[in-house]
C-alpha positions in Angstrom: 0.0 0.0 0.0 1.4 3.4 -0.9 1.0 6.5 1.2 -1.3 7.9 -1.4 -3.6 4.9 -1.2 -3.5 5.0 2.6 -4.2 8.7 2.6 -7.2 8.4 0.2 -8.7 5.5 2.2 -8.4 7.3 5.6 -9.5 10.6 4.1 -12.7 9.0 2.7 -13.4 7.2 6.0 -13.0 10.5 8.0 -15.0 12.6 5.5 -17.8 10.1 5.7 -17.7 9.4 9.5 -16.7 12.5 11.4 -19.6 14.2 13.1 -18.1 17.2 15.0 -19.4 20.3 13.3 -16.7 22.7 14.7 -13.5 21.2 13.3 -11.8 19.9 10.2 -8.6 17.9 10.3 -5.3 18.0 8.5 -4.1 14.5 7.7 -0.6 13.2 7.3 0.0 9.5 6.6 3.4 7.7 6.6 3.7 4.2 5.4 7.0 2.6 6.5 6.5 -0.6 4.6 4.8 -0.5 1.2 4.1 -4.2 1.4 1.6 -3.6 4.2 -2.0 -4.6 3.4 -4.8 -2.0 3.6 -6.6 -4.0 6.3 -3.8 -3.2 8.8 -5.5 0.2 9.2 -8.5 0.1 11.5 -10.7 2.8 9.8 -13.4 2.5 12.5 -10.9 3.2 15.2 -9.5 6.2 13.3 -13.0 7.7 12.9 -14.1 7.0 16.5 -10.9 8.2 18.1 -10.7 11.3 16.0 -14.4 12.2 16.8 -13.8 11.6 20.5 -10.6 13.7 20.4 -12.3 16.6 18.6 -15.1 16.5 21.2 -12.6 17.3 23.9 -11.3 20.4 22.1 -12.8 23.9 22.5 -13.0 25.7 19.2 -13.0 29.1 20.9 -9.8 28.3 22.9 -7.4 27.4 20.1 -3.8 27.6 21.4 -1.6 30.1 19.6 0.5 27.3 18.2 -2.5 25.1 17.4 -3.9 22.0 19.0 -1.7 18.9 19.7 -1.8 16.2 17.1 -3.6 13.0 17.4 -1.3 10.1 16.4 -2.5 6.6 15.7 -0.1 3.7 14.8 -1.2 0.7 12.8 1.8 -1.5 12.3 3.9 0.2 9.6 1.3 3.0 9.1 1.5 6.2 11.1 -1.5 8.5 11.0 -1.2 12.1 12.3 -4.1 14.4 12.6 -4.1 18.1 13.4 -7.4 19.9 14.2 -8.4 23.1 12.4 -11.3 25.2 13.5 -14.1 26.3 11.2 -14.9 30.1 11.3 -17.6 30.9 13.8 -20.2 31.4 11.1 -19.5 28.0 9.6 -19.7 26.0 12.9 -22.6 24.0 14.0 -23.3 22.4 10.6 -21.9 19.5 8.7 -19.4 20.1 5.9 -18.8 17.8 2.9 -15.0 17.8 3.2 -13.7 17.6 6.7 -10.1 16.5 5.8 -7.3 18.2 4.1 -5.3 18.0 2.1 -7.6 16.2 -0.4 -4.5 14.7 -2.0 -1.2 14.7 -0.1 1.5 17.0 -1.3 3.9 14.1 -1.8 1.6 12.7 -4.6 3.1 15.4 -6.9 6.7 14.7 -6.1 8.5 12.5 -8.6 
């Protein structure tokens, strides 16, 4: 599994599963072993733990240097999430895309 494949799979799970209306997340995926199978990643755990984590954050009390990252490890796959806050006028409703970047920057490096 490539980092792009893992990113897309996790991004889609989070976009479809996150329920917190106050935050979006910035996703970074590192795959240490490209021979790893996709089923090594527990998508339900990622969605559940991310939603729980976001629920503990206060969107009106964002630290100056940002919120701490949520890190989940699944064998050779490391998933790092950083919370971003929707503008006050955009909070309280669901958004179609809750994860950035849509495609990881490394997808364009050759």
